[in-house]
N, C-alpha and C positions, 0 to 999 in steps of 0.2 A: 497591269494585271490582265487586261483584255488581250493584249498582244501575246503574252505568254500562254494564256488559255487557248487562244486561237491556234498557236503553233502546236500545242500539245494535242489538240483534237484533230487538226487537219494536216499536221506535219509540214505546214508552210505558213509564212507570214501573210497577214491580211494586206492585200495590195493598197487598200485605202488607209492603212494605219498612219502613214506619214501625214496625210492631210488631216486625219482626226487628231493626231498629236499636236499639230500646229494650231488647230481650232481651240484645243484646251489651253495652249499657252497664250493665245491671243484673247481668250475669253475675259470679259471684264470681271471685277470683283463680284462674287456670287450674290452677296446680300444687296449690293447696289443694283445688280441686274434684276434681282427678285423684286426690289422696291419699285423699280420702274415698271415691271410687268404686272404688279399687284394693284395698279390704279383702279380698275373697275370694281375691286372688292373692298376698297378703303372704307366706304360708308358702312357696309355690313359689319366689317371687322371692328370699326370704331364704335359702332352701336353696341356690339357684343361686349367690348372691353369696358365701355362706360357703365354697363349693367353691373360690373364688379365694384364700382366706386364705393358705394355704401358698405358692401360686405367686406371688401378688402381693408377699408379704413377701420372698420370695427374689429376685424380680426388682428390687424397689425398694430396692436397697442403694447405699451410698455407694462412691465410687471406692476408698477405703481398704480396704473389705471385698473388692472385686473384686481389688485388688492382692494382698491377703493370700491369696486363694483362687487366684491366678494364672489368672483367668478367661480363656478362649479361648487359653491358651498351650499349644502342643504340646511345647515344650521343657522345661516344668516337670516332666513325668513322661516322660522320654525312653524309659524302658523299656516304656511302654504306647503308644508312638506308633503302632504298627500295629494296636492293638486298636480295634475299631469303636466309635464314640461312640454311645451309646444313652441313652434316658430313658424313665421310666414315663409321662411326660406329653409325648410327642413333639411333637404339634401345638402345644402351649402354649409350647414353648421359643422359638419365633419369633413368638408372638402379640404384637401391638402393645401396649405398656404404656399408651399413651393410650386404647386401646379398653377395657382393663381399668379404667382410671380412670373412663372415661365410664360403664361399666356400674355401677361401685360408686356414684359420685356420683348419677347419675340414678336408679339403683335405689333408693337410700335416700331420695331426694326423694319417690318415690311410696309408699315403705313406711317412713315415719319412726318408726313404732311399734316396729320391730325393733331400733332403736338402744338402747332401754331394756330390751328383752327379752333381749339377748345381749351379754355383754362382748366376744366375738369380733367381732360386727358393729360395735360401737363402735370397737374397735381398728382394724378394716379401714377403716372410714369416716374415722377421724382420719388414718390413714396416707395415704389418697388425697387428703384436703384439704391435707395438708402438702407434697405433691409438685408441685402446679401451681396457678396462679392462674386459668387458663382451660382449658376443654376445648372441642373442636370439636363444633358441632352439625351443620353441613353447610357444606362449602366453607370460605369465610372467615368464616362466622358462628360466633362463639365465645361460650361461656357463662361469665360471671364467676361461678365456682362459689360463692365465699364470700358474695358479695352476694345471689345468688338463694337460697342455702340459709338465710342469716340472715333474709331477708325472709319465707320460708315458715315457718320454725320460730318466728319472732317472732309470727306471726299465729295460731299454735296454742297452746292452753292446755297448761301443764305442760312446756313445752320450754325453759324459761329456762336450765337448765343446759347444754342442747345448743347454745343460742345463744352461751353463754360459750365452749363448746368450739370453735365455728366461729371466733369472734374470735381465740382463742388459736392455732388452726391457721393462720389468715390471717397473723397476725404472724410465725409460724414460717416460712410459705411465703415471705413477703416478705423475711425476713431471711436465710433459708438455702437456698431452692430454687434460686436462681440459681447460688450457689457449688457446690451439690450437682451440678447438671447440667454446670457448667463442668468440675468435676473428672472427671465421667464422660467428657466429650468428650476431655479430655486423656489419660485412660487408654486410651480406645478408639483414639486415633490411634497410640499406641505398640503396642497389641496387634494392630491390623490391619496395621500396617507389618510386624510380625514374621510374622504369619500369611500375608500375601500373599507375602512374600519366600520363605518356606519352601515354600509350595504351588507357587509358580511354578518353584522349583528342583527340587522333587520332586512333580510332579503326581499320581504314584501315590497320595500320601497323601489325595487328594480322596475316594477310595473310602471308607476307614474313617472319615474325619473330615469328611464332608459336612455333618453336623449343625452342626459348629463354624462353617462358612461361613455358613449361614443364620441362626444365632444372632447372629453378628457383624453381618451385614447388618441384622437386625431391631433390634439395640441401637442401631446408628448411625442408622437411620431414625427411631427414637423420639427421639433426642437432637436431630437436625436439625429434625424437625417441631416439637419443643417450643421450640426456639430461634426458629424463624420465627414460630410462633404468639404467643409472648410478646413478641418484638421488635415485632410489629405492634400489640399491644393494651396492653402495659405502657408507659406514657409517663412517669410520675413515680416515681423510685426513687432511693434514696441510693447505690445501687451500680449505675450504668448499665452498667459494664463486664461485669456478669453477663449482660446481655442482648445483648451484641455479641461477636463472635468472629472475629478476623482469621485464625484458623487453621482455620476450618470447611472451607475449600477442600481441605485435605489429607484430611479425613474423607470428603468427597464423592468425591475422586479415588480413594481406596483402595476405596471401595464400588464404583466403576466398574471398577476393576482386578479386584476379586473376581468381579463379575458377568461380565466378559469372560473371566476364567480359567475359570469354570464352563462358559460356553458353548463355549469353545475345547476344553475337556477333557470334553465330554459323553460321548465314547466311553469314557473311563476310568470315569466314573460308571456307565454302562450295563453294561460288562463286569463290574464289581465287584458291582453290586447284582442283576444277573440270577442270578449264582451264589449271592449271599447269600439271595435269596428262595427259590431252589430247594433249597439245601442246608442252610439254617439256619432261616429263618422258617417254611417249610412243615413241617419236623420239629418245631419248638417248638409250632406251632399244633396239629399232630396230637397231640402229647403232652398239651397243655392240654385238647383235646376228650376224650381218653380218661379224663382225671382228673375230668371233670364228673360230679357225683353224679346230676344230672337233666339230660336233654337231649331235649326233645320232637322229634318226627320232622321237622317243618318246619325247626326251627332246626338240627337235625343235618344235614339235606340241604344247607343253605346253607353250614355250616361245612366239611362234607366237600368241597363244590365248591371252596371256597377252597384247600384242601390240594391237590386234584388239579390245579387251574389253576396253582398256584405250582410244583408238582413237575414240570410239563411244560415249564418254561422251560429254555432251553439257550443256550450261547454262540453256537451257529450262527445264532440269530436276530439277534444283534448283528452278526456277521460278514457276514451276508447283508443287513444293513440293513433288516430287516423292521420295520414300524411297530408299536409296542406300543400297546395300548388296554386299560387296566384300569378304565375307567369303569364297566362292568357289575359288576366285583368290588366297587368302592367303593359303588356303588348298593345292592348286596345287603347290604353292611355297614351302610349307613344303614337299610335295611329291617329288618335284624336288631336294630339298636338300638331301633327303634320297637317291635318285637315284645316286646323284653325290658325296656322301660321303662314299660309300662302297669302299672296296679295289679293285684296278684295274678298277675303273670307267672310262668309255670312255670320260666323261667330268668332270674331277675333279675340284671342286670349288677352291681348294687351288692354282691351276695354272691359274685360271680365276677369279681374285678378282673383276673385274669390274661388273660381273653378280651379285655377292652378294651385292656389294655397291649400285648398282642401284635398285635392288629389295628391299633392306631394306628401301631405300628412298621411294619407291613406297608404300610399306606396311604402313609406317608412314603416308603418305599422304592419303591413303584410310581409315585409322582409323579416320582421322580428318573428314571424310565424313559420315561414318556409325557407328563408335564406339567411339564417343567423350567422353561419360561418362566413358566407360571402360578405355580410355586413361588417363582421369583425375584421376581415381582411381589408375591406375598403377603408375602414377607419384607422386600422393600426398595423397594417402590413409593413414589416421592416426587412423584407427579403432583399431589398436593394443593397442592404449593408454587406451582403456577401461579396460585393464588388469593391468593398473598402476594408480588406482584411487588416491592413497595417494600422489604420486609425482605431479599429475595433480592438485590436491587440494592445495598443497603447492605452486605451481606456481601461482594459482589463488589468493591465499591470499597475496603472495608477490606483485602481480599486483595491488591489491586493496590498498596496502600501498604505492604505487608509484603514486603520483598525475599525472605525465605526461602520465601514461599508462591507466588511467581510461577510456579514450575514446575507448580503444581497448579491454576492459574487456568482451564485448559481444562475443569475439572470443571463450571463454571457453564454454558457453552454446551452441554455434554453433558447437563446436567440438563434443559435445555429439550427435549431429545429425549424425555424421559419424559412431557411434558405431553400428548402426543397419545394416551397410554394412560390418560387420566384415568378413574378408576373411576366417576365420577358420570355418570349418564345425561344427555345433553345434547340439548336440542331443536335443530332446524335453525338457529334464530335465534342460538343461543349459539355454535355451532361457529365461524363466522367471527371472532367476537370473541376466543375463546380462541386460535384459530390466529394472529390478528394479535398478540396479547399474547406468545405463545411466540416467534414469529419476530422480533418487535420486540426482546424481551429478548435473544435469542440474537445477533441482529445487533449490538445495542449492546455486548454482552460482547466479541464478536470484534473489533469496530471499536476498542474501547478497548485490547485486547491488542495489536492490530496497530499502533495509534497509538504506544503506549509502545515497542514493539519497533523501529518505524521511527525513532522519535526517538533511541533508543540508537544505531542504525546511523548516522544522520546526524550525531549528536554525535561518534561515533568517527571518521567520515569527516572531520569538521571538524578534529579533532585531527590526523589524518594530513595534512590539507591544510596546517595550520599548520607541521607539521614539514617537509613538502616545500618550503614557501615559504621556509624558512630556507636552503635550498640554491640559491635562485635567484641568478643572477649579480649582480643589483643589490645584494645584501647583502654581497658580498665586498669592497667598496671599503674599508669601515672596518677589516676584518681585514687587508687588504693594507697599508693605511696604518700600522696599529699595528706590523705586522711590519717595515716599512721604518724606522719611527722607532726600534724596538728595535735593529735592526741598526746604525743610525747612532748608537746610544747617546745619543739625545736625551732630555733630561729632560722628562717629561710635566708639563703645568701642573697646578696644584692642583685646578682645576675640570675635570679630565679626565673623560670619560664613564666610568661604571662598566663593569667587565668584563662583556661579554655571554657567555652560555653558548654554546659552540660546538655545532653540530649533532651530535647523538648523545649529548649529555650526559644527556638524559632516560632513556637506557637503563642508565646506571650507577647501581647501587643497593647501598648498604652493608647495608641491613637489608631482607630480603624481606617482613617483616611490614608494612612501610610501603607502603600501597596508593596507587597513583596514580589519577587520574580515569579513565584508560584501563582500568585494572584493574576499576574499578567498572562501567564501561560494558560491558566484556566479560562480567562476571559476570551483570549484569542481562539482557543479550542472550542469553546461554547459557540462563538460566532460562526466559525467555519463549519461546525457540526450542524447548526441550524440550516446553513446553506446546502451542505451535502445531503441532508435528509429532507430537503424541502419536497422533493418528488422521489418516489421509489425508482422510477425509470422514465425515459422519454425516447422518442424516435427521431433520428436524423437520417434522411435518405434510406429508409427501410432498415436501418441499423438501430437496434435497441440498446441504449446505454444506461448503465446503473451507476450513478455517482458514488454510492457507498462502496461499491466494489473497487473503485480506484483507491480509496483510502485503505481498504482492506489489503490490497496488493502492496501499497507503499509501507503499511505497517508491518506486514510480514517481512519485507526486505530489510527494513531498518531494524526491526526487532532481532532478526537473525544476525545482522552485523553487530548489534549491541551486545548480544550474548557472547559472540566470539571475542569481541573487544574486551569484555569483562575478564576473560581468561588471561589476557595480557601475555600471550605466548610469544617468546622470541626464540627462534631456532638458533640464532647465532650465540646467544648467551645462555640458552636453555633455562630461561626464567618463565615461570608460569604461576598463576594465582592458585591458592589452595581450593580444592573442590567445594569445601564448606563455605568459603567466602563467595565464590561464584554462585553457589546455591542461594545464599542469603540475598545477593544482588538480584538474582533471577526471581526470587520470591517477591521482592519489592516491585520489579517490573510487572510481573504477572498480576499482582494485587491491584496495581494502578490500572492496567489494561482492562481487567475485569470490571473496574468501576466505570469504565467508559460507557457502559450500557445506559447510564442516565444522560449521557451527552449525545452519543452517536448510535444510530440504529444499526449496529454491527453485530454479527455473531462473533463476539470476542472469544468465546470458547473454541470456535473453529480456528481462529487465527492462532491462538495459543497452542492448540493441538498440532496444527500444521508446522509451526515453527519448532516446537519441541520434538516432534517426530523426525523432522529433518536433522536435528542435532544427534539423533540416535544412529544416523547413517554415516558412512565415511565421507560423503560429500553432500552438500545441500543442493537445492534446485538450481542454483547458479553455478554449481561446480566448485564452490569454495570449500575450504576446510571447515569442519564442524568440531564441536567439543569432543566428540568421540575420537576423531583423528588426532586432535591436539593432545589429549591426555594419553591416548595409546602411544603416540610417539614419545611423549615426555617420560612416561614411566619406563618405556623400553630404553630410550637413549640416555636418560639422566639417572633415574633411580637404580634400575637393574644393572646398567652398565657400571655404575659406581660400586654396586654391590659385588659385581664380579671381580673388581680390583681390590676388594677388602676395605674400601673407604666407608661402606655402609654394611651393617650386619643385621640379620633378622633376629629380633628379640621376642621370642614366644611369650615371655612373661609380660611384655608390654603389648602383645598382639600388634606389633608394628615393626617396621625397619627403623634402625637407629643409626645416627651418624657417629662414626668413630672419632673421638677427639684427638686429632693429630694434625700435623702440619700438612698443608695442601688439601685439607678436607673440602668437600663440596660447599658451594655458597648457600646451601639451604639445609634446613633441618629435616632429615628424612622422616622422623616421627610425625612431623606436622603434616605430611602428605600421605602417610600410610597407616595411620591409626584407625581404630574402628569407626570413629565419627567421619573421617575422611572417606573411607570406603563406602559408608552409607551415603554420604553426599555424592560421591562419584556415581553410584548406582541410581540415585535420584536424578542426576543430571542427564546421564546418557541412556538410562533405561535398559531393559533386557536386550534389545537389539544392539545397543552400543556395547554392552558388556560382552555380548557374543562376539562382536568384532574385535574387542580387546582380547578375548580369550583365544580367538582364532589366530591373531597375530602372535600371542605368546606361544601357542602350540606350534606355530610355524618355526619359531626360533628353537623350540625344543626338538622339533623334527630335524632341523639342520644340525643340532648338536649330536643327536643320536646317529645321524648319518656319518658324522666325523668319527664317532666312537666305533662304528662298524668298520671303518677303514683301519683304525688302530687294531681292532680285533683281527682283521685279515692279515695285517703285518706280523702278528704274533700267533698265527693260527696253530702252528705245530706245537709250540711251547704250551699254549693254553690247553690243547688236547691232552698233552701229557700230564699237565697239572690236574686236570679234571679226573684223569684215570688214576692218579696217585693221591686223591684227596684224603685218604686215610693214612698216608705214609708221610709223616712230618719230615723225616730226614731227606727223602727224595724230593719233596716239595721245596725244601730249603735249597737244595742243589739246583732246582730248575728256575727259581725266582730271579736270580741275577741275569738270566737270559731274556727276561721281559724288557721291552723298551717302551718308553712313553707312559709308564704307569702313573707318573704324576699328572700327565696330561689327561689321562682317563678320569682320575679323581677330580681334577679341576673342572672338566666338562660336566661330569655328573653333579658336581656342586652347583654349577651354573644352572643346570636343569632343575635342581632342587629349589634354587632361589626363585626361578621363574614360576614353578608350580606352587611354591609357598605363597608368592604374591597373588597368584591366581586364586588360590584357596581363600585368601583374605578378601579379595574382591568378590568372590562367590558368596562368602558369608555376609558381606554388606548387601549384596543383591537379595539374598534370602531374607534378611531382616526387612528390607524395604518392600519386597514382594509380599511378605506375610502381613505387613502393616496395611498395604493398599488392597491386596486381594486375598484375604484370609479364606474366603469361600472357595478360591481356586487352589490355594496352597495345600489345604487339608487333603483333598482327593489325591493330589500328586504325591504327598508324603505317604498316604495309605498305599498307593500303587507301588511305591518304592519298597515298602516294607514286605510286600508279598513276593518279591523276587527271591528265589532260592538258587543254590548251585545247580539244581536239576532243571531250572527253567531254560528253555531254548535260548541260545546265545543271541540270536537276532532279536527276539522279544526282549531279552534283558537289555541289549544295547538301545533299543527303541525307548524303553522306559527310562533308562539312565539318561538318554539324550533329553527327554522331557524334563527330568528332574534337574539335570545340569543347567538347563535354560532358566530354571527357577532358583538356581543357586544352591541346590541341595547336593552335598558331597556324595560321591558314588565310589563303590569299590573298584569299578573299572571306569576309567574316564573315556567317554565315547569320542570326545574331540581328539584326544591323544591317539586313540585307536585309528581314527580316520586319517590323521596326519602320518602316523607311522606306516599304515597300510599303503599309503600313496608314495612312500619313500623307499620302496623295495629296490634293491640293487638290480640294475639292468642286466638281463641275461642270466640271472641266477635262478636256480630252481627253489621251490618252497622248502625243500629239505635243507638246502644250503643256508637259506635265510634263517630257518629254525636253528640250525647249528650255530650260526653267528650270534643269535639271541642268547643261546645257552652259554656260549663262551664269553659273551659280554659280562654276564653275571659272575662267571669265574674270574674274569679279569679284575672286576671291581672288588670281589671278595679277597683275592690274594694280594691286592694293592693296599688294603686298609691299614696294615701295619706301618706303611710309609708315613701315615699321618702323625704317628707318635713322635717323630723327630721334628715336626714343625712346632716352633715356639708358640704359635698362635692357637695350637690345638688344645687349649686349656678350657675345660668346661667352666663357664661363668654362671654361678648360681643366681646372681642378681637378674640376669636377662634370660636364664634358662637355655643357654646356647653357647656356641663357641665363637671366638673372635674372628675366625676365618670361615664361618658359615658352614662348617662341615656337618652340622646337625641337619642341614637341608638334604644331605645324602639320603637320609631315611625315606623322605617323600619321593625323591627321584628314583631310588631303587625299587620301591614298592609299586609306584604307578607306571613306570616304564616297563617293569616286568609284567604287570597285569595286562598292559596294552599289547606287548609283544606276544605273549602266550595266548591271548584272546584271538589275535590275528591268525595264529597257527593252530588254533583250536586245541590247545594243550592244557593240562591241569596246572593252574597257577600255583596252588598250594604246594604241589610236589616240587616245583622248581624253586620256590622261595625257601622250602625246607633245605634243599640242596645248597642254596646260597648261604643260609644260616649256618649250616655245617661247615662249609668252606671258610666263611668269615670267622667262625669260632676257632677253628684249627689255626688259622693264620694269626689271630690275635693271641691265642694261647702260647704260640711260639715266642711272643715278645717276652714272656717270663723267663726264657732261656737265653735271651739276648745278652751278650757280655758287654756290648757297647752301650753305656748308660745314655749317651746322647740320642741314640736311635730308639731307646725305650723310655725317654724322659716323660712323655705324656701318655704312658700306657693305660693308666687308670681312666683318664678322660676319654680316650678313644674307645675303651671297652664299653663305655656307656652307650655308644652308638647302637649296640645290639638291643639294648632295652628300648631305644627310640624306634628301631625297626619293628619290634613287636607291637609297640603302642600305636604305630602308624597303620599297621595292616590288620585287616579283619581275617586274613588267611592264616596268620601266625598267632601262637599263644605262648604264655609264659612257660607252660609245661613243655612245649616244643623246645624252647630255649634252654630249659633246665637239662634236657637230655644231652646237649652238646656244650653247654657253657654253664657251669654251676652258679646258682644264684648267689652263693656266698661270695663269689668273686665280684659280682656286681655290687653287693652290699658293701664290701670292703672298698671297692672303687669309689662308691658314693661318699663313704666316710672320709677317704683320703682327699677327694676333690673338695669337699666342704671344708676340711681342715686347712687345706692350702689356701682356699679363698678367704677364710677368716684371718689367717696369718698375713696374707698380702694386704689386708685392710688395716692391720695394726700399725700405727705410726711408729717409725723408727726414732730413737732418741740418741 
């Protein structure tokens, strides 16, 4: 690295690099060299390490000993609960155990001679080697302590026995350290649970027992750090369960709870310790000073200033929220320690331990007043775990697989908020990487929690959907049949179907301990909800994260997919669920999601609105198909396409399309998808926006059909002009009619237009009923506005009002959507006069073609369905609405042109009475009824207008003949 850096900076190699490289290669083992050169410091280091003997032995105990001593328990000695917790080694009570291990192991690596010189050193060293297999050097760089120690001592003469000790300690650590730390974690979970619950209930206890909180945090930090460090570096072991812990989340969660409690009750700590410092610590320190046998002037001045500073404290400073700053006092204490620690000091601390004991207590109490956050970080900082992402991730995944730990899983995302407080100095290049790691981990944790929670919600919704589906009318047939058979006392066959559970049977339970799948889902959801709602938000590297929003996002995505899945649409087979069934399933989902309010702190209304509004659009937020697109495509490609082939007919009497019972009929019953209830359900599902999309698609198909009709008109332009000119001359019209081509095609396309418009009218009626039910206060003004439109109203105002009315499902004399489509479909290069002429001739073409329908065997008026088997009754709607739209575009009088059409149609149909070919006039009566349907469909035509050109007596006779033929056709032949 040095060589490369030198070349990059100077453009040439360092001439001394070869000699330097050789020195590096020939250099002795670094630790061995360090041990040799550390000789002068051995005594000082050994003395310092021996000072840990008592403390380390006390801290490094098994869980059984902790349990015996009732460590951290406030209830074990209830009589002293209000007594302040104190210690002679205050700052060492929350000192990291790993730090002490590192001091001991590394200290004796550089001073190995002390192991033979002192039995206490040997005992301390062996105890440290038995506790851990690795200690941290820096960040995630760990030292395999046994391997390094064995290599060093093996290279030194006379240390064979110590090498044997290392091997023995390693075997002990491998066999027992994992179980030792697992037992400690188990004990700490129970102890912290009790401590947190007690302090949360009685926060006043934080004052006297503050030390217990920091001790508990420090012990937990040590165990979590040990687990992460060893889970990362220990790969082969006979007891891998010792290095994994699915319950560590509870420990992290309780630590977070204690930290939050301390921050929340900082005022309690301040009020208590301000008085403690002024009324106890100051008096004790004053007494200790007076009892000193020797106290030089400078030391006396410092100690006296301590007493005066502490005595001046008062509760008023806390009430007035004055900031405390004891940094000068603590700095003076450090200065005093330096004065009294030199050789031949006048006031050696070693012979005056009371000074150190009292001052350490005072320092701890002052930190509770002015450095609470620093003290919390010192006792419970877990920022080093940011260098162990893999172990932390494994711990999280183990937590998510343990049902009892789900409520504590939020501890892992909160852990990531500690990473921004990493103690290690970072260069600017490292910061983005650490930030990305922390945010990536946190995001992964929250995503997984939200994924599992949303999966529970959707599974529970699916259960509710299944239960609600049992109540659908289609499932009652078997129940009704069995009831009738039972009433008739009929014997069931041996191969009878097994008894099906009736709806509601799932709620009957003889034993409450028997849990159902719904019970399990509710429990899991409740646990995850507790976790996701533990905090409203938290910060990771200046990024504010809201856990509940992750669940909201996942729920929206899954809910959207579930709704589309309920439709069960298959483009290949053209299968789809009925809108009413999807609506019933959707209602079950919505009802359950709305009930989530008692579990999850979510705006469930917003989630439902977002999802359902997406379903009213052609594509959802992810660009996938919605119910609007699915049903629009299905009704166009399946139902209306089948209607155009005659496999499905419009039955006005049923207010639905009906399937014609014949060979090759569609695989579905058209009535089940197009009746009044289904249209209402469709409007409920896709809403006004979705219905507008459906309408626009229908109108686009109408526009394409009209475009084709215009082409046919242009092909027969001359003949149609002559027919229009001779509309009152039956003989000349009869001579011109054979010259028309594609007349059947014109009628077919107009019938298709009528089928589309009829379906749209049914859909609009469903929308109107739904709209009136949900928004009666809005529907009323719209209907009133529609009623004030008159023929004299400006056409643009009329269209604007009709567009509003159409969006609410109200039928209009002029369809604004059809006007827009046909206005955009003008023939390129043609003038308005030419387009107007084509529109007029189109009506002529249709009118003179009507007699052709009489020869069609299917053109029989069916009184049962109030229509024709070939859907020609749809011609009335097509003629009226297309005419109204075309002449609105050209700003012409609609009534005048419809009168002209009525006249032409009447003349054409009256000529059938003179037809000698009976086959061509076989259904003359049925076809004549189309004139009555035209008048009934249009607000521009009246019965009086029809009477002037087609006597009503002919219609009356036609009705009588049609009804008679229908009755005769239903009489069974013998």
